C-alpha positions as CSV (number, residue, x, y, z in Angstrom):
1,M,-209.3,87.8,-13.1
2,N,-211.4,84.7,-12.8
3,N,-209.0,81.8,-12.2
4,L,-210.7,80.5,-9.0
5,H,-212.3,77.5,-10.8
6,N,-208.8,76.3,-11.6
7,Y,-207.2,77.3,-8.3
8,N,-206.2,74.7,-5.7
9,P,-205.6,76.2,-2.3
10,S,-203.8,73.1,-1.2
11,G,-201.5,73.2,-4.2
12,I,-197.9,74.5,-4.5
13,G,-197.7,78.2,-3.7
14,Q,-197.2,80.2,-6.9
15,I,-194.6,82.9,-7.3
16,N,-196.8,85.2,-9.3
17,G,-196.1,88.6,-7.7
18,N,-199.1,88.5,-5.4
19,L,-199.3,87.9,-1.7
20,F,-199.6,84.2,-0.9
21,G,-199.5,83.4,-4.6
22,L,-203.3,84.1,-4.8
23,P,-205.0,84.4,-8.2
24,F,-206.4,87.9,-7.7
25,D,-205.8,91.3,-9.2
26,Y,-207.0,94.8,-8.1
27,E,-210.4,94.4,-9.7
28,S,-211.2,90.9,-8.4
29,A,-209.8,91.3,-4.8
30,N,-211.8,92.6,-1.9
31,L,-208.7,93.4,0.1
32,I,-206.0,95.7,-1.4
33,V,-202.6,95.7,0.3
34,F,-200.2,98.6,0.0
35,G,-196.5,98.1,0.7
36,V,-194.8,101.3,2.0
37,P,-191.0,100.9,1.8
38,W,-190.2,103.8,4.0
39,E,-187.9,104.1,7.1
40,V,-186.3,107.5,6.7
41,T,-186.6,108.5,10.3
42,V,-185.6,105.2,12.0
43,S,-183.3,105.9,15.0
44,Y,-181.8,102.5,15.6
45,G,-181.7,99.5,13.3
46,A,-182.4,99.9,9.5
47,G,-183.8,97.4,7.1
48,T,-187.6,97.7,7.6
49,A,-188.0,99.5,4.3
50,N,-187.5,96.0,2.8
51,G,-190.2,94.6,5.0
52,P,-192.9,94.6,2.4
53,Q,-190.7,92.7,-0.1
54,R,-189.7,90.2,2.6
55,I,-193.3,89.5,3.5
56,L,-194.2,89.2,-0.2
57,D,-191.3,86.8,-0.8
58,A,-192.2,84.6,2.2
59,S,-195.9,84.6,1.7
60,P,-196.4,81.9,-1.1
61,Q,-195.0,79.2,1.2
62,L,-197.7,79.6,3.8
63,D,-200.5,77.0,3.8
64,L,-203.9,78.7,3.3
65,F,-206.1,76.8,5.7
66,D,-206.9,79.2,8.6
67,F,-208.4,77.8,11.8
68,D,-210.4,81.0,12.3
69,H,-211.6,81.4,8.7
70,S,-210.9,78.3,6.6
71,D,-212.0,80.0,3.4
72,G,-210.7,83.4,4.2
73,W,-208.5,83.4,1.1
74,K,-211.6,83.5,-1.1
75,Q,-212.3,87.1,-0.1
76,G,-209.6,88.0,-2.6
77,I,-206.3,89.5,-1.5
78,F,-204.1,91.6,-3.8
79,M,-200.9,93.4,-3.1
80,V,-200.2,96.4,-5.3
81,E,-196.7,96.5,-6.7
82,I,-194.2,98.0,-4.2
83,P,-193.4,101.5,-5.5
84,Q,-189.7,101.6,-6.5
85,D,-189.6,105.3,-6.6
86,I,-190.6,105.5,-2.9
87,L,-187.9,102.9,-2.1
88,D,-185.3,105.0,-4.0
89,K,-186.4,108.2,-2.2
90,N,-186.2,106.3,1.1
91,T,-182.5,105.4,0.4
92,Y,-181.7,109.1,-0.5
93,Y,-183.5,110.7,2.5
94,R,-182.4,108.0,4.9
95,A,-178.8,109.1,4.4
96,L,-179.7,112.7,5.0
97,A,-181.7,111.8,8.1
98,A,-178.7,109.9,9.5
99,Q,-176.7,113.2,9.4
100,I,-179.4,114.9,11.5
101,I,-179.6,112.0,14.0
102,E,-175.8,111.9,14.4
103,R,-175.6,115.7,15.0
104,L,-178.3,115.5,17.7
105,E,-176.8,112.5,19.4
106,E,-173.5,114.4,19.6
107,G,-175.4,117.1,21.6
108,K,-174.9,119.7,18.8
109,Q,-177.4,122.0,17.2
110,L,-178.8,121.6,13.7
111,T,-177.9,125.2,13.1
112,D,-174.2,124.5,13.7
113,T,-172.0,124.5,10.5
114,P,-173.1,123.1,8.2
115,D,-176.7,124.2,8.9
116,L,-178.9,121.1,8.7
117,T,-182.3,122.8,9.2
118,P,-183.0,123.0,5.4
119,V,-182.2,119.3,5.2
120,L,-184.7,118.6,8.0
121,A,-187.4,120.6,6.2
122,E,-186.7,118.7,3.0
123,I,-187.1,115.4,4.8
124,N,-190.3,116.4,6.5
125,Q,-191.7,117.4,3.1
126,A,-190.7,114.1,1.6
127,C,-192.4,112.2,4.4
128,Q,-195.5,114.2,3.9
129,Q,-195.5,113.3,0.2
130,V,-195.5,109.6,1.1
131,N,-198.3,110.2,3.5
132,Q,-200.3,111.9,0.7
133,W,-199.5,109.1,-1.8
134,L,-200.9,106.6,0.6
135,F,-203.9,108.7,1.5
136,E,-204.9,109.1,-2.1
137,N,-204.4,105.4,-3.0
138,C,-206.3,104.2,0.1
139,Q,-209.1,106.7,-0.5
140,K,-209.4,105.5,-4.1
141,A,-209.6,101.8,-3.0
142,I,-212.1,102.6,-0.3
143,N,-214.2,104.5,-2.8
144,H,-214.2,101.4,-5.0
145,G,-215.6,99.3,-2.1
146,K,-212.3,97.7,-1.2
147,K,-210.9,96.9,2.2
148,V,-207.3,98.1,2.7
149,A,-204.2,97.0,4.6
150,V,-200.8,98.5,4.8
151,I,-197.4,96.8,5.2
152,G,-194.5,99.0,6.4
153,G,-191.7,100.2,6.4
154,D,-191.3,101.7,9.8
155,H,-194.3,102.6,11.9
156,S,-194.7,106.0,10.4
157,S,-196.0,104.3,7.2
158,P,-199.8,104.0,7.9
159,L,-200.5,107.7,8.7
160,G,-202.0,108.4,5.2
161,Y,-204.3,105.4,5.7
162,F,-205.5,106.7,9.1
163,Q,-206.3,110.0,7.4
164,A,-208.3,108.2,4.7
165,L,-210.3,106.2,7.2
166,A,-211.0,109.4,9.1
167,T,-212.8,110.7,6.0
168,N,-215.0,107.6,6.0
169,Y,-215.6,106.9,9.7
170,S,-216.7,109.5,12.2
171,D,-215.7,107.4,15.2
172,F,-213.2,104.5,15.4
173,G,-210.5,103.2,17.7
174,I,-207.0,101.9,17.2
175,L,-205.8,98.7,18.9
176,H,-202.0,99.2,18.9
177,I,-199.6,96.3,19.4
178,D,-196.1,97.7,20.2
179,A,-193.2,97.8,22.5
180,H,-193.3,101.6,22.2
181,A,-196.1,104.2,22.7
182,D,-195.0,106.2,19.6
183,L,-196.4,109.3,21.3
184,R,-193.3,111.5,20.9
185,D,-193.9,115.0,19.5
186,T,-191.8,115.5,16.4
187,Y,-189.1,113.1,17.6
188,E,-185.6,114.2,16.6
189,G,-187.2,117.1,14.6
190,F,-189.0,114.7,12.2
191,E,-192.6,115.6,12.1
192,F,-193.5,112.1,10.8
193,S,-191.1,110.1,12.8
194,H,-191.7,106.4,13.4
195,A,-191.8,107.4,17.1
196,S,-194.5,109.9,16.5
197,I,-197.1,107.9,14.6
198,M,-199.6,107.7,17.4
199,F,-199.0,111.3,18.4
200,N,-200.0,112.2,14.9
201,A,-202.9,109.8,14.9
202,M,-204.3,111.6,18.0
203,K,-204.6,114.8,15.9
204,L,-207.5,113.1,14.1
205,P,-210.7,113.7,16.2
206,Q,-212.4,110.7,14.5
207,I,-210.0,108.4,16.5
208,S,-211.9,108.3,19.8
209,K,-209.8,105.7,21.5
210,L,-206.2,104.4,21.3
211,V,-205.6,101.2,23.2
212,Q,-201.9,100.3,23.4
213,V,-200.8,96.7,24.3
214,G,-197.3,95.5,25.1
215,L,-195.6,98.8,25.9
216,R,-192.3,98.4,27.7
217,D,-189.9,101.0,26.3
218,I,-191.4,104.4,27.0
219,C,-190.3,108.0,28.0
220,H,-191.7,110.2,30.8
221,D,-193.4,112.6,28.3
222,E,-195.3,109.7,26.7
223,V,-196.5,108.4,30.1
224,E,-197.7,111.9,30.9
225,I,-199.6,112.2,27.6
226,I,-201.3,108.9,28.4
227,N,-202.2,109.9,31.9
228,Q,-203.5,113.2,30.8
229,S,-205.6,111.9,27.9
230,N,-208.8,111.7,29.9
231,G,-209.2,108.0,29.0
232,R,-208.7,108.6,25.2
233,I,-205.5,106.6,25.4
234,I,-205.4,103.4,27.4
235,A,-202.0,101.7,28.0
236,Y,-201.4,98.1,28.9
237,Y,-197.8,98.0,29.9
238,D,-196.0,94.6,29.3
239,P,-194.5,94.3,32.8
240,I,-197.8,95.1,34.4
241,M,-199.7,92.6,32.2
242,K,-197.1,89.9,33.0
243,Q,-197.5,90.5,36.7
244,M,-201.2,90.2,36.4
245,L,-200.8,86.9,34.5
246,Y,-198.3,85.6,37.1
247,S,-200.8,86.4,39.8
248,G,-203.5,84.2,38.3
249,K,-205.4,86.4,35.9
250,T,-206.0,84.6,32.6
251,W,-205.0,86.0,29.2
252,I,-208.6,85.6,28.0
253,E,-209.8,87.8,30.9
254,L,-207.2,90.4,30.2
255,C,-208.1,90.3,26.4
256,R,-211.7,91.0,27.2
257,Q,-210.8,93.8,29.5
258,I,-208.6,95.4,26.8
259,I,-211.4,95.1,24.2
260,N,-214.0,96.7,26.4
261,H,-212.3,100.0,25.9
262,L,-212.7,100.0,22.2
263,P,-215.6,101.3,20.1
264,E,-217.6,99.4,17.5
265,Y,-215.1,100.1,14.6
266,V,-211.5,99.1,15.3
267,Y,-208.3,99.5,13.3
268,I,-205.4,97.3,14.3
269,S,-201.9,98.7,14.1
270,F,-199.3,95.9,14.6
271,D,-195.7,96.9,15.2
272,V,-193.9,93.5,15.3
273,D,-191.5,94.7,18.1
274,G,-194.5,94.3,20.3
275,L,-193.7,90.6,20.1
276,D,-191.0,88.7,21.8
277,P,-187.9,89.6,19.8
278,K,-187.3,85.9,18.9
279,L,-190.2,86.2,16.5
280,C,-188.9,89.2,14.5
281,P,-185.3,89.7,15.7
282,I,-184.3,92.1,12.9
283,T,-187.0,94.6,13.6
284,G,-185.8,98.2,13.9
285,T,-186.0,98.7,17.7
286,P,-186.2,95.3,19.4
287,V,-187.0,95.2,23.1
288,P,-186.8,92.2,25.5
289,G,-190.1,90.9,26.7
290,G,-193.3,91.2,24.7
291,M,-196.0,88.8,23.6
292,E,-196.2,85.5,21.8
293,L,-197.8,85.5,18.4
294,E,-200.7,83.4,19.5
295,E,-201.4,85.7,22.4
296,T,-201.9,88.6,19.9
297,F,-204.1,86.3,17.7
298,C,-206.2,85.4,20.8
299,L,-206.7,89.1,21.5
300,F,-207.8,89.7,17.9
301,R,-210.2,86.7,18.1
302,E,-211.8,88.0,21.2
303,L,-212.2,91.4,19.4
304,V,-214.1,89.7,16.6
305,K,-216.2,87.6,19.1
306,S,-217.2,90.8,20.8
307,G,-219.0,91.9,17.6
308,R,-216.7,94.8,16.8
309,K,-215.7,95.4,13.2
310,I,-212.1,95.5,12.1
311,I,-212.0,98.2,9.5
312,G,-208.3,98.1,8.6
313,F,-204.8,97.1,9.7
314,D,-201.1,97.6,9.2
315,V,-198.1,95.4,9.9
316,C,-194.9,97.4,10.4
317,E,-191.3,97.2,11.4
318,V,-190.7,93.8,9.8
319,G,-186.9,93.5,9.4
320,D,-184.9,92.6,6.3
321,A,-184.6,88.9,7.0
322,E,-186.3,85.7,5.8
323,W,-187.6,84.6,9.2
324,D,-189.0,88.1,9.9
325,G,-190.7,88.0,6.6
326,N,-192.2,84.6,7.4
327,V,-193.7,85.8,10.7
328,G,-194.8,89.0,9.1
329,A,-196.7,87.2,6.3
330,R,-198.5,85.1,8.9
331,I,-199.6,88.2,10.8
332,V,-200.9,89.8,7.5
333,Y,-202.8,86.6,6.6
334,K,-204.4,86.2,10.0
335,L,-205.4,89.9,10.2
336,A,-206.9,89.7,6.7
337,N,-209.0,86.7,7.6
338,L,-210.1,88.1,10.9
339,M,-211.0,91.4,9.3
340,D,-213.1,89.6,6.7
341,L,-214.7,87.5,9.4
342,S,-215.6,90.5,11.6
343,Q,-217.4,92.2,8.8
344,Q,-219.6,89.1,8.1
345,K,-221.1,89.3,11.6
């Protein structure tokens, strides 16, 4: 697609099926975005399966001038059509998962009558199939020289992308924005639970460092995993960060401290519940506290300034609401531009 000579970035945002109304297709874009409409294992609020569509719907009304990378849109951004078959399977398996969660919350066994263990096995297999779909599509895009981003769905969504990157990078880190550590082992019996994404990521030896920022809702087992990781996992807990800031430490200083833990190649995994809930109130598991949007962008800017390369990103847990989609679209655009900027250095 070669419409750039007619394209006015200051013009009216076009509703053309692509993110931000940009005039690119798969071939002409350098960044390929995959929406993963999947939230089968969510354990609190539902609706994040519609996050990719909400972000897509909101995106054309964003102005394209970016203070960090004014011509960032020229890199070419294209969002692949959101797969309806995965959304349909999500609806089906979400209803089955709800039966399992309800049984466990009542303190009963899955083997009680009716036995739900076959249902659990079926759900785990369906989740694995989504992971494999994403892995194959990300690998294909990477092999064609594309950069890739993922929009969830719940936070289980990007695992296939992690796995694809692990076949292309021998050593990379994850900068993880989240209210939760997501280090639970097979939470509620779901191997690929939204609460287990970083536990599963840590199974990949190519991920040498996980730096988590904004954590404030965490269980004892997760703290123990962090403490026993021999520095492979570094946690910046929200209340401790706030206390440091209240005591006079600047956010820039703290950002640089956080970044110093990361290797040269960095993946950013952004769960929007890491933010103050006023920004994305319909996220699946909102928690009071959290960061302002510009605080996270400041952290990412310092990452780029440090000379590290952003090799990929995801934005997950955006709720099924117009405002949440608006904020989510801004996060996607900022990360797309900063990733492009980091790879130019």
